[in-house]
N, C-alpha and C positions, 0 to 999 in steps of 0.2 A: 370748425364749421363745415357743414357738408357742401358739396359742390352746388347742389340746388339752392342752399341757403345763400351761398356767395353770389349766385346769379340773381337771386331775389334782391339782395342788398344793392348790387350794382344797378339793377333796374330801378329800384326805389331812388337811388341817388341821381340817376338820369332823369327820372320824373320830377324830382325836386329841382334840379337845375333847369329843366324846361319851365316849371312853374315860376321860378324866379326870373325867367327871361334870359338866363345865361346861355342857353342854346335855343335855336328856333326850329330845328328839324325834329320831327316826331309826330306824335298824334296828341289829341286832347282826351284826357281821361276825366270823366265826371264822377267824382267821389262824393257820396252823400256826407252830410255833416255828422250824422249819427249812424254808426254801424254796430250791430249786436254781434260782437266777435264770438261770444259763447254760442249763440244760435247757429252761426256758420260752422263752428267746430262740431257741435252736436248733430247738425244736419249732415255732416260728413261721416258721422258715426265714430268719431275719434275721441279718445280721452285727451286730457291736457298733455301728458307725456308723449302720446302718439302723434298729436298734432305738432308739437314742438320738434320732435325728432324728424318727422316727415318734411317739415319746411325749414328746418335749421334755426329755430328760435330757442332761446333759453326758456324753460318752463316758467321761470319767475316773471319774465317779460310778458308771456301770454297771460299769466294770472293778473298782472297789472292791467293789461289791456281789457280783460274781462271785467275787472272791477272799476275801470275808468280812472285809475290812479296814475296812468302814464301821461305826461304832458304832451306827447307827440301823437295825439289821437288821429289827426288826419293821415299821418304816415301809417299808423297801425290799421286804420280803416282801409286804406289802399292795399296794404299787404294782405289783410284778411280776405278782401274781395278777390284779389289776384290769386291767392291760394285756393279759394273755393272754385274759381274758374279753371284752374289747372287740372282739376279732377273730373271735369265734365266734358 
């Protein structure tokens, strides 16, 4: 996994721990229930392999997210929003 991907995973784990009440320091992130990951990727002008490589995801995971077949939709929504913010 890339260094950026590792940092994103670490950040997601910290956000999850915060959401579970395991840690109290940090900030509150408001993540919508439904995020169109494909629209975010296309808005960045990236193909699935390019998006996956840039942010350290397996392309199959991205495909699952885009088709809504991954059970961890809240985490993927957070990650997709975070990735899109990283480029602006």
